C-alpha positions, -999 to +999 in steps of 0.1 A: +811-362-303+820-385-332+831-373-366+796-377-382+781-356-355+807-329-360+801-328-397+763-326-391+767-298-366+792-278-388+768-284-418+739-270-398+761-239-388+769-234-425+732-239-436+720-213-411+746-188-424+736-196-460+699-192-453+705-158-437+729-149-465+703-157-492+678-134-475+704-106-471+716-110-507+681-110-521+672-079-501+701-060-516+700-076-550+697-043-568+728-028-552+759-027-574+786-052-569+807-044-538+781-020-524+766-043-498+781-052-465+774-089-466+756-114-487+754-152-492+791-158-490+798-136-460+769-150-440+777-186-449+813-179-436+800-162-405+778-193-396+808-216-404+831-194-382+806-197-353+806-235-357+844-237-359+847-214-329+823-237-309+842-268-320+876-253-311+863-240-278+853-275-268+887-289-278+909-261-265+893-246-234+878-272-210+864-262-176+867-227-163+880-213-195+852-226-216+837-199-239+869-179-244+875-191-279+839-183-289+840-149-273+873-141-291+860-151-325+827-132-318+846-100-310+866-104-342+835-109-363+817-080-346+846-056-352+847-065-389+809-062-393+808-029-374+836-015-395+821-023-428+786-014-415+798+021-407+815+025-440+783+014-458+762+038-436+784+067-444+784+059-482+746+055-483+736+081-457+713+056-440+718+039-407+706+004-399+720-021-374+701-050-389+729-065-410+754-062-382+730-077-356+721-105-381+758-113-386+764-115-348+733-137-344+743-159-373+777-164-356+760-173-323+736-198-340+765-214-357+783-218-324+750-231-308+746-257-337+780-272-327+780-268-290+743-271-281+709-282-292+707-285-330+669-283-331+670-250-312+697-236-335+676-247-366+644-232-352+661-199-342+677-197-377+643-202-394+627-175-372+656-151-379+653-156-417+615-152-415+619-120-394+644-105-418+623-114-448+592-098-432+606-063-431+580-047-454+551-065-437+563-056-402+570-019-410+537-016-428+519-032-398+535-007-375+525+022-397+489+010-398+487+008-360+468+037-344+475+043-308 
């Protein structure tokens, strides 16, 4: 992987995180400052962290140890997201795993952008943002279903 390819891949990891962050920030735009678990900055950093973990993993752990750096970073991100997600849930009295799962997925897509197929990472990121933005439509469709 040459330097231009690395920059493109890290850029894609950052862009995926930013796209998810814009959606999450927009969804919680009426919340007071500091009341939401994650927005554009946090998700952009999560995507970038996934990309950096993928890059470091390729540089530091060849062969049988491959994947350990990514798993280590993923566990750290998941612990932070879970901790703040629980704090938010307690404060608001509502429980939703969506932001935590979106953060973990964003990390994974950032790692995929660097270590794997960029087109797949891009498409999956677009699907994720669409799915997150379609909350009201999807919940309404489920309510309208009659079994």
